C-alpha positions as CSV (number, residue, x, y, z in Angstrom):
1,M,-35.4,32.6,40.8
2,K,-38.3,35.0,40.1
3,H,-38.8,35.7,43.8
4,L,-35.1,36.6,44.2
5,F,-35.1,38.9,41.2
6,S,-38.3,40.5,42.4
7,C,-36.8,41.2,45.8
8,L,-33.7,42.7,44.1
9,K,-35.8,45.2,42.2
10,R,-35.8,47.4,45.2
11,F,-32.0,47.5,45.1
12,K,-31.4,48.2,41.4
13,A,-28.9,51.0,42.1
14,E,-26.9,48.8,44.5
15,C,-27.0,45.9,42.0
16,I,-25.5,48.2,39.3
17,L,-23.1,50.2,41.4
18,A,-21.5,47.2,43.2
19,P,-20.2,45.5,40.0
20,I,-19.2,48.8,38.5
21,F,-16.9,49.7,41.4
22,K,-15.5,46.1,41.5
23,L,-14.8,46.4,37.7
24,L,-13.0,49.7,38.3
25,E,-10.9,48.1,41.0
26,A,-10.1,45.2,38.6
27,S,-9.0,47.6,35.9
28,L,-6.5,49.2,38.2
29,E,-5.2,45.8,39.2
30,L,-4.6,44.9,35.5
31,V,-2.8,48.2,34.9
32,T,-0.6,47.7,38.0
33,T,1.1,44.8,36.4
34,L,2.2,46.9,33.4
35,I,3.6,49.6,35.7
36,V,5.6,47.0,37.6
37,A,7.0,45.7,34.2
38,L,8.0,49.3,33.3
39,I,9.8,49.7,36.6
40,V,11.8,46.6,35.9
41,D,12.6,47.2,32.2
42,K,13.2,51.0,32.4
43,G,13.7,52.1,35.9
44,I,15.8,49.2,37.3
45,A,17.5,48.3,34.0
46,E,18.5,51.9,33.3
47,G,19.1,52.8,36.9
48,D,16.6,55.7,36.7
49,K,15.8,56.3,40.4
50,Q,13.6,59.2,39.6
51,F,11.4,57.1,37.3
52,I,11.2,54.4,39.9
53,A,10.1,56.8,42.6
54,L,7.5,58.4,40.3
55,M,6.1,54.9,39.4
56,C,6.0,53.9,43.1
57,L,4.0,57.0,43.9
58,V,1.6,56.1,41.0
59,L,1.3,52.6,42.4
60,V,0.5,54.0,45.9
61,G,-2.1,56.3,44.4
62,M,-3.7,53.5,42.4
63,G,-3.7,51.3,45.5
64,L,-5.6,53.9,47.5
65,V,-8.1,54.6,44.7
66,G,-8.5,50.8,44.2
67,C,-9.1,50.4,47.9
68,A,-11.8,53.1,47.8
69,F,-13.5,51.3,44.8
70,S,-13.3,48.0,46.6
71,I,-14.9,49.4,49.8
72,A,-17.7,51.1,47.8
73,G,-18.3,47.8,45.9
74,Q,-18.5,45.8,49.1
75,F,-20.8,48.3,50.7
76,F,-23.4,48.3,47.8
77,A,-23.2,44.5,47.5
78,A,-23.8,44.0,51.2
79,R,-26.6,46.5,51.2
80,A,-28.4,44.7,48.3
81,A,-27.8,41.2,49.8
82,V,-29.0,42.1,53.3
83,G,-32.0,44.0,52.0
84,C,-32.9,41.3,49.6
85,S,-32.7,38.6,52.2
86,A,-34.8,40.7,54.6
87,E,-37.5,41.1,52.0
88,L,-37.4,37.4,51.1
89,R,-37.7,36.4,54.7
90,S,-40.6,38.8,55.2
91,R,-42.4,37.3,52.2
92,L,-41.8,33.8,53.4
93,F,-43.2,34.7,56.8
94,R,-46.3,36.3,55.3
95,K,-46.8,33.2,53.1
96,L,-46.5,30.9,56.1
97,Q,-49.2,32.9,57.9
98,S,-51.5,32.3,54.9
99,F,-51.2,28.6,55.0
100,S,-53.8,26.4,56.6
101,F,-53.0,24.0,59.4
102,S,-53.1,21.1,56.9
103,Q,-50.5,22.7,54.7
104,I,-48.3,23.5,57.7
105,D,-48.7,19.9,58.9
106,E,-47.8,18.6,55.5
107,M,-44.6,20.7,55.1
108,G,-43.5,20.4,58.7
109,T,-42.4,23.2,61.0
110,S,-38.7,22.2,61.1
111,T,-38.2,22.6,57.4
112,M,-40.0,26.0,57.5
113,I,-37.5,27.1,60.2
114,T,-34.6,25.9,58.1
115,R,-35.8,27.8,55.1
116,M,-36.5,30.9,57.1
117,T,-33.0,30.9,58.6
118,S,-30.3,28.7,57.0
119,D,-31.6,28.8,53.4
120,I,-32.1,32.5,53.3
121,N,-28.8,33.2,54.9
122,Q,-27.2,31.1,52.2
123,V,-29.1,33.1,49.6
124,Q,-27.8,36.3,51.2
125,T,-24.2,35.1,51.0
126,G,-24.7,34.0,47.3
127,V,-26.1,37.5,46.3
128,N,-23.3,39.3,48.1
129,M,-20.5,37.2,46.5
130,T,-22.2,37.3,43.1
131,L,-22.4,41.1,43.0
132,R,-18.8,41.3,44.0
133,L,-17.2,38.6,41.9
134,F,-19.5,37.5,39.1
135,L,-18.3,40.2,36.7
136,R,-15.0,41.1,38.4
137,S,-13.4,37.6,38.2
138,P,-14.3,36.9,34.5
139,F,-13.2,40.5,33.7
140,I,-9.7,39.9,35.2
141,V,-9.5,36.5,33.6
142,F,-10.2,37.7,30.1
143,G,-8.6,41.1,30.7
144,A,-5.4,39.4,31.8
145,M,-5.4,37.2,28.8
146,A,-6.0,40.2,26.5
147,M,-3.1,42.1,28.2
148,A,-0.9,39.1,27.8
149,F,-1.5,39.2,24.0
150,T,-0.3,42.8,24.0
151,V,2.9,41.7,25.6
152,D,3.6,38.6,23.4
153,A,0.9,36.9,21.3
154,K,2.7,33.6,20.9
155,V,3.4,33.0,24.6
156,A,-0.2,34.2,25.4
157,L,-1.5,31.2,23.5
158,V,-0.8,29.3,26.7
159,F,-3.7,31.3,28.3
160,V,-6.0,30.3,25.4
161,G,-5.3,26.6,26.1
162,V,-5.6,26.5,29.8
163,I,-8.7,28.6,30.4
164,P,-11.2,26.2,28.6
165,L,-9.7,23.3,30.6
166,L,-10.2,25.2,33.8
167,A,-13.8,26.0,32.8
168,V,-14.6,22.4,32.1
169,A,-13.1,21.3,35.5
170,V,-15.0,23.9,37.5
171,Y,-18.4,23.3,35.8
172,S,-18.1,19.6,36.1
173,V,-17.6,19.9,39.9
174,M,-20.5,22.4,40.1
175,G,-22.8,20.0,38.2
176,A,-22.0,17.2,40.6
177,C,-22.5,19.4,43.7
178,I,-26.0,20.9,42.9
179,P,-28.1,17.8,43.8
180,L,-25.9,17.0,46.8
181,Y,-26.5,20.4,48.3
182,K,-30.2,19.7,48.2
183,K,-29.7,16.5,50.1
184,V,-27.6,18.3,52.7
185,Q,-30.4,20.8,53.4
186,A,-32.9,17.9,53.7
187,K,-30.6,16.3,56.3
188,L,-30.3,19.7,58.1
189,D,-34.1,19.8,58.2
190,R,-34.1,16.5,60.1
191,V,-31.5,17.8,62.6
192,F,-33.6,20.9,63.3
193,L,-36.7,18.7,63.8
194,S,-34.9,16.6,66.3
195,V,-33.7,19.7,68.2
196,R,-37.2,21.2,68.2
197,E,-38.8,18.0,69.4
198,N,-36.3,17.6,72.2
199,L,-36.6,21.2,73.4
200,A,-40.4,21.1,73.3
201,G,-40.5,17.7,75.1
202,V,-37.5,18.1,77.4
203,R,-39.6,17.5,80.6
204,V,-41.2,14.3,79.2
205,I,-37.8,13.1,78.0
206,R,-36.3,13.6,81.5
207,A,-39.4,12.2,83.3
208,F,-39.0,8.9,81.4
209,S,-35.2,9.0,81.6
210,M,-34.9,8.8,77.8
211,E,-32.0,11.2,77.5
212,E,-29.6,8.5,76.3
213,K,-32.0,7.3,73.6
214,E,-32.6,10.8,72.3
215,R,-28.9,11.5,72.3
216,R,-28.3,8.4,70.2
217,A,-31.1,9.4,67.8
218,F,-29.7,12.9,67.5
219,D,-26.1,11.6,67.0
220,E,-27.4,9.5,64.2
221,H,-29.1,12.4,62.5
222,T,-26.0,14.5,62.8
223,R,-23.8,11.7,61.5
224,E,-26.1,11.5,58.4
225,L,-25.7,15.3,58.0
226,E,-22.0,14.9,58.4
227,R,-21.8,12.2,55.8
228,A,-23.7,14.2,53.3
229,Q,-21.6,17.3,54.0
230,K,-18.4,15.4,53.7
231,K,-19.5,13.9,50.4
232,V,-20.3,17.2,48.9
233,G,-17.2,18.8,50.5
234,R,-14.9,16.2,49.0
235,I,-16.3,16.8,45.5
236,S,-16.3,20.6,45.8
237,A,-12.8,20.5,47.3
238,L,-11.5,19.1,44.0
239,T,-11.9,22.5,42.5
240,G,-8.8,24.0,44.1
241,P,-6.3,21.2,43.4
242,I,-7.5,20.8,39.8
243,T,-7.2,24.5,39.1
244,Y,-3.8,24.7,40.8
245,I,-2.4,21.8,38.8
246,L,-3.6,23.2,35.5
247,I,-2.3,26.7,36.3
248,N,1.0,25.5,37.5
249,L,1.5,23.4,34.3
250,A,0.6,26.5,32.3
251,L,3.2,28.5,34.4
252,I,5.9,25.9,33.6
253,L,5.1,26.1,29.9
254,L,5.0,29.9,30.0
255,L,8.4,30.2,31.7
256,Y,9.9,27.7,29.3
257,L,8.6,29.5,26.2
258,S,9.6,32.9,27.6
259,A,13.1,31.9,28.5
260,G,13.9,31.2,24.8
261,R,12.4,34.4,23.7
262,V,14.3,36.4,26.3
263,D,17.5,34.8,25.0
264,H,16.7,36.0,21.5
265,N,15.8,39.5,22.8
266,I,12.2,39.1,21.7
267,L,10.9,39.5,25.3
268,L,12.2,41.7,28.1
269,K,12.5,40.6,31.7
270,G,9.7,42.9,32.7
271,D,7.5,41.3,30.0
272,V,8.1,37.8,31.5
273,I,7.2,39.2,35.0
274,A,4.0,40.7,33.5
275,L,3.1,37.4,31.8
276,Y,3.7,35.5,35.0
277,S,1.7,38.1,37.0
278,Y,-1.2,37.9,34.5
279,L,-1.3,34.1,34.8
280,S,-1.1,34.3,38.6
281,Q,-4.0,36.7,38.5
282,I,-6.0,34.3,36.4
283,L,-5.2,31.5,38.9
284,V,-6.4,33.6,41.8
285,E,-9.6,34.8,40.1
286,L,-10.4,31.3,38.8
287,I,-10.2,30.0,42.3
288,K,-12.4,32.8,43.5
289,L,-14.8,32.1,40.6
290,A,-14.8,28.4,41.6
291,N,-15.7,29.3,45.2
292,L,-18.3,31.7,43.8
293,I,-19.8,28.9,41.7
294,V,-19.9,26.6,44.8
295,T,-21.6,29.4,46.8
296,M,-24.0,30.2,44.0
297,T,-24.8,26.5,43.7
298,K,-25.7,26.4,47.4
299,A,-27.7,29.7,47.1
300,V,-29.6,28.5,44.0
301,S,-30.5,25.2,45.8
302,C,-31.6,27.1,48.9
303,Q,-33.6,29.7,46.8
304,Q,-35.4,26.9,45.1
305,R,-36.5,25.5,48.4
306,V,-37.7,28.9,49.5
307,G,-39.3,29.4,46.1
308,K,-41.3,26.2,46.5
309,V,-43.0,27.6,49.6
310,L,-43.5,31.0,48.0
311,D,-45.0,29.5,44.9
312,R,-47.5,27.5,46.9
313,E,-51.0,29.0,47.2
314,G,-52.0,29.8,50.7
315,E,-55.5,29.1,52.1
316,P,-58.0,31.3,50.3
317,S,-60.1,33.5,52.5
318,V,-63.2,31.9,51.1
319,L,-62.8,28.2,50.3
320,E,-66.1,27.8,48.3
321,P,-67.4,31.1,47.0
322,T,-70.6,29.4,45.8
323,L,-71.5,28.6,49.4
324,S,-71.4,32.2,50.5
325,A,-75.2,32.5,50.6
326,G,-76.8,31.1,53.7
327,H,-80.4,30.2,54.8
328,A,-82.4,31.0,57.9
329,D,-81.4,28.8,60.8
330,N,-82.2,29.0,64.5
331,A,-78.9,27.1,65.2
332,A,-75.8,29.0,66.0
333,V,-73.7,26.0,64.9
334,R,-74.8,23.0,62.9
335,F,-72.7,19.9,61.9
336,E,-74.2,17.9,59.1
337,H,-72.6,14.5,58.5
338,V,-69.2,15.9,59.0
339,S,-66.1,13.7,58.4
340,F,-62.5,14.7,58.5
341,A,-59.1,13.0,57.8
342,Y,-55.6,14.3,58.4
343,G,-53.3,14.2,55.3
344,G,-55.2,11.6,53.4
345,G,-55.1,9.1,56.3
346,G,-58.1,7.4,58.0
347,N,-61.0,9.4,59.3
348,A,-60.3,11.3,62.6
349,L,-64.1,12.2,62.5
350,S,-66.8,10.2,60.9
351,D,-70.4,11.3,60.2
352,V,-70.8,13.8,63.1
353,T,-74.2,15.5,63.2
354,F,-75.5,17.8,65.8
355,M,-76.7,21.4,66.4
356,A,-76.1,24.1,69.0
357,R,-78.6,26.9,69.6
358,P,-77.5,30.4,70.5
359,G,-76.5,30.7,74.1
360,E,-76.3,26.9,74.7
361,T,-73.3,25.2,76.3
362,I,-72.1,22.1,74.4
363,G,-70.0,19.7,76.3
364,I,-67.6,17.4,74.4
365,I,-66.1,14.5,76.2
366,G,-64.3,11.3,75.3
367,G,-61.0,9.4,75.7
368,T,-57.6,10.4,74.3
369,G,-57.7,10.4,70.6
370,A,-61.4,10.4,70.4
371,G,-61.5,13.5,68.0
372,K,-62.5,16.2,70.5
373,S,-59.9,18.8,69.4
374,T,-60.3,17.8,65.8
375,L,-64.0,18.6,66.0
376,I,-63.7,22.0,67.5
377,N,-60.8,22.9,65.1
378,L,-63.3,22.7,62.2
379,L,-65.3,25.6,63.7
380,P,-62.7,28.4,63.3
381,R,-61.7,26.7,60.0
382,F,-58.3,25.7,61.2
383,Y,-59.1,22.7,59.1
384,A,-61.8,22.1,56.5
385,A,-64.2,19.1,56.7
386,T,-63.4,16.5,54.1
387,Q,-67.1,15.5,54.0
388,G,-70.3,17.2,55.2
389,R,-70.9,20.7,56.2
390,V,-70.2,23.0,59.2
391,L,-72.7,25.8,59.4
392,L,-72.6,29.1,61.3
393,K,-76.1,30.5,61.5
394,G,-77.0,28.7,58.3
395,R,-73.9,29.6,56.4
396,D,-71.3,27.0,55.4
397,V,-67.9,28.1,57.0
398,R,-66.3,27.3,53.6
399,G,-68.3,30.1,52.1
400,I,-67.5,32.7,54.8
401,P,-64.3,34.7,54.7
402,V,-61.9,33.2,57.2
403,E,-61.3,36.6,58.8
404,E,-65.1,36.8,59.6
405,V,-65.2,33.3,60.9
406,R,-62.4,33.9,63.3
407,E,-63.8,37.2,64.4
408,R,-67.0,35.5,65.5
409,V,-65.2,32.6,67.2
410,G,-63.1,32.8,70.3
411,I,-60.9,29.8,71.1
412,V,-58.8,28.8,74.1
413,P,-56.4,26.1,73.0
414,Q,-55.3,23.1,75.1
415,K,-51.8,24.6,75.6
416,A,-52.0,28.0,77.2
417,V,-50.0,30.3,75.0
418,L,-48.9,33.8,76.3
419,F,-46.5,36.2,74.6
420,E,-43.7,38.3,76.1
421,G,-45.1,41.7,77.2
422,T,-47.6,42.5,79.9
423,I,-50.9,41.0,81.0
424,R,-52.6,44.0,79.3
425,S,-50.8,43.4,76.0
426,N,-51.8,39.8,76.0
427,L,-55.5,40.5,76.8
428,L,-55.7,43.1,74.1
429,W,-55.2,40.4,71.5
430,G,-58.9,39.7,72.1
431,N,-59.8,43.3,71.3
432,E,-57.1,46.0,70.9
433,N,-59.7,48.7,71.6
434,A,-60.9,47.2,74.9
435,T,-61.0,49.5,77.9
436,D,-59.6,48.7,81.3
437,D,-63.1,48.0,82.6
438,E,-63.7,45.5,79.8
439,L,-60.4,43.9,80.5
440,M,-61.1,43.5,84.2
441,E,-64.6,42.2,83.5
442,A,-63.0,39.4,81.3
443,V,-60.5,38.8,84.0
444,R,-63.3,38.5,86.6
445,L,-65.3,36.0,84.5
446,A,-62.1,33.9,83.9
447,Q,-61.5,33.8,87.7
448,A,-58.2,35.5,87.2
449,E,-58.6,38.5,89.5
450,D,-56.2,37.1,92.0
451,V,-53.6,36.6,89.2
452,V,-53.7,40.2,88.1
453,S,-53.7,41.6,91.6
454,S,-50.9,39.3,92.9
455,K,-48.7,40.2,89.9
456,G,-49.2,44.0,90.3
457,G,-52.0,44.8,87.9
458,L,-52.7,44.7,84.1
459,D,-49.2,46.1,83.3
460,A,-47.4,43.3,85.2
461,P,-44.7,41.7,82.9
462,V,-45.3,38.4,81.2
463,E,-42.2,36.5,80.2
464,Q,-41.8,34.5,77.0
465,E,-44.5,31.7,76.9
466,G,-45.7,33.0,80.3
467,K,-42.8,31.2,82.1
468,N,-43.3,33.5,85.2
469,L,-46.8,32.2,85.7
470,S,-48.1,28.9,86.8
471,G,-50.1,26.6,84.5
472,G,-53.4,27.5,86.1
473,Q,-52.6,31.2,85.9
474,R,-51.7,30.9,82.2
475,Q,-54.9,29.1,81.5
476,R,-57.1,31.7,83.2
477,L,-55.4,34.5,81.4
478,T,-55.9,32.8,78.0
479,I,-59.6,32.3,78.9
480,A,-59.8,36.0,79.8
481,R,-58.1,36.9,76.5
482,A,-60.9,35.0,74.6
483,L,-63.6,36.6,76.7
484,V,-62.3,40.1,75.9
485,K,-63.2,39.4,72.3
486,K,-66.9,38.8,73.3
487,P,-67.3,36.1,70.6
488,E,-70.5,34.7,69.4
489,I,-69.0,31.2,69.8
490,L,-66.5,30.4,72.6
491,I,-64.5,27.3,72.5
492,L,-62.6,26.0,75.5
493,D,-60.4,23.0,74.4
494,D,-59.7,21.3,77.7
495,S,-58.4,24.7,78.8
496,A,-59.3,24.3,82.5
497,S,-57.3,21.2,83.1
498,A,-54.8,22.9,85.3
499,L,-57.5,24.5,87.5
500,D,-58.6,23.0,90.8
501,Y,-62.2,21.8,91.0
502,A,-63.5,24.8,92.9
503,T,-62.1,27.3,90.4
504,D,-63.3,25.2,87.6
505,A,-66.8,25.2,89.0
506,R,-66.8,28.9,89.5
507,L,-65.6,29.4,85.9
508,R,-68.5,27.2,84.6
509,V,-71.0,29.2,86.6
510,A,-69.5,32.5,85.1
511,L,-69.6,31.1,81.6
512,R,-73.4,30.4,81.9
513,T,-73.9,34.2,82.3
514,L,-72.6,34.8,78.8
515,D,-74.6,35.2,75.6
516,S,-72.1,33.2,73.7
517,T,-72.6,29.7,72.5
518,V,-70.0,27.7,74.5
519,F,-68.2,24.6,73.4
520,L,-66.6,23.0,76.4
521,V,-64.1,20.2,75.7
522,S,-63.0,18.4,78.8
523,Q,-61.6,15.2,80.2
524,R,-63.6,15.8,83.4
525,A,-67.2,14.7,83.5
526,A,-67.8,17.3,86.2
527,S,-67.0,20.1,83.7
528,V,-69.8,19.1,81.3
529,L,-72.5,17.9,83.8
530,H,-74.7,20.9,83.3
531,A,-74.1,21.4,79.6
532,D,-77.3,21.8,77.5
533,L,-75.9,19.0,75.2
534,I,-73.1,16.6,75.7
535,L,-71.4,14.9,72.8
536,V,-69.5,11.7,73.7
537,L,-66.9,10.9,71.1
538,D,-65.2,7.5,70.6
539,G,-62.8,6.8,67.8
540,G,-64.0,9.9,65.9
541,K,-67.7,8.9,66.0
542,V,-70.5,10.1,68.2
543,A,-71.1,7.4,70.8
544,G,-73.7,9.3,72.6
545,M,-75.5,12.6,72.6
546,G,-77.9,14.3,75.1
547,R,-78.0,15.7,78.6
548,H,-76.1,14.2,81.5
549,E,-79.1,12.3,82.9
550,E,-80.0,10.8,79.5
551,L,-76.4,9.7,78.8
552,L,-76.1,7.9,82.1
553,K,-79.0,5.7,80.9
554,T,-78.1,5.4,77.2
555,C,-74.3,5.7,76.8
556,E,-72.0,3.1,78.2
557,I,-68.9,5.1,77.5
558,Y,-70.2,8.1,79.3
559,K,-71.3,6.0,82.2
560,E,-67.8,4.5,82.4
561,I,-66.1,7.9,82.3
562,Y,-68.5,9.3,84.9
563,H,-68.2,6.4,87.4
564,T,-64.5,6.0,86.9
565,Q,-64.0,9.6,87.9
566,F,-66.5,9.9,90.7
567,R,-66.6,6.3,92.0
568,D,-70.2,7.0,93.0
569,T,-73.5,6.6,91.1
570,D,-75.2,9.1,93.3
571,E,-75.4,12.2,91.1
572,K,-76.8,14.3,93.9
573,G,-73.9,13.5,96.1
574,V,-71.4,14.4,93.4
575,Q,-73.1,17.7,92.7
576,A,-73.1,18.5,96.4
């Protein structure tokens, strides 16, 4: 709860004023019952119309003042709840940004979305209701009991007997619900994951006519959620009937005792009305309190889920401070016996060793699942090697601040990602201070001049995820964005797959004019033919390494890839 209280510190005044105004409203509510009793015993019994009129005006005035107090209390409670949830959501978002890819993979994106939305919304509701009712409802319960003793102490003993029974019933239900609410949120995570997967892969699902299978799977997840919600709903629903039964039994006993005392002129009729009203108020407030407890239970459970994320340490800027010092090295990048495994599973990379000199182009090729993307993801420290070292100019990347590493490395991912805005705003991600000339130079190198001109210039709109652009256009603009950065190391992770062969060839020629060390991951042998060094990966291991001519003689896997794609062993014919 420390994170919640920390967020509420900014709203100290609201957290104090909201309960105060609700207590003032409750005080007027308690006094109102006494005024009604006076009207019955004095005004009506004695036929004093003037007194009745006066008391009615008093009741109207108290009602207006009580309404003002209630509105003020609601306002301050809502302000604190909304502000607190906004701060909590902001902290959670910042924390998520600090996590490594491994941590995000471990937790799962669907559960993060649930915690960012549903869980924090539940916390907001809990804070709002707590500020409004946590003091008000107990105040009316105990206040009504105290007022009942001022009317008739013996009859008021009924209140003393029923309140502990109600408390036991409510807290028993609450204790049973807490663990069940956690299970409900876990089921909700699974539903969100299913929705996310289906939206992301809708084209694949339809291409393979798997809609019915996915509908069945989704229906099963929603049924599991429904079953969990029904179970907790049935238990929490017991609160109302139990409290009603106990209160109604107390009302019967109260009326029975009061009737005898009225016959003996110990109690007045107005006193009986007051006692009945106080017990009814207790009933209403206990039901509110029960609902509050249910809501608080949900909120506490959700806050604990959010707190687990906030309590988790993000990726440190420097993983190994003792490795910050480097040594002289003529290699821009050096991998030394590097191995890597995802989440404690088997090695995705095993004992990879190679070096890349400044300005060289390194081609990386291999079949699906060979470890190509995994290898290049170690360079910008998206993941950290589990064994071995990755060196940038003689310095272990684990000893370099991650901000510095990513400033030096430009990466174009497999999936071309553009953001809603303009072409210019997307390119400026590479360098927010870049001039128009620098932007257009990057566009030219990325073979995207026709994209910019056909769309109307750098200020042409880009829809969310670049939906108004073709796949090839998106890829060229993402390459241009990386080039605007002018990185020491440029990584293209199969990022020209949507380009035709002629555009791909022009792009490779343009890249050779750069001073950057280029890592070119591709499924196409043609894309890596002229690389200074080609790595052939197979099952996470280096199956071959060298130039194109060498690999044709020494690496069977490379030969198979090459001949499968070109159907011709005449290299000159292919190059022509």
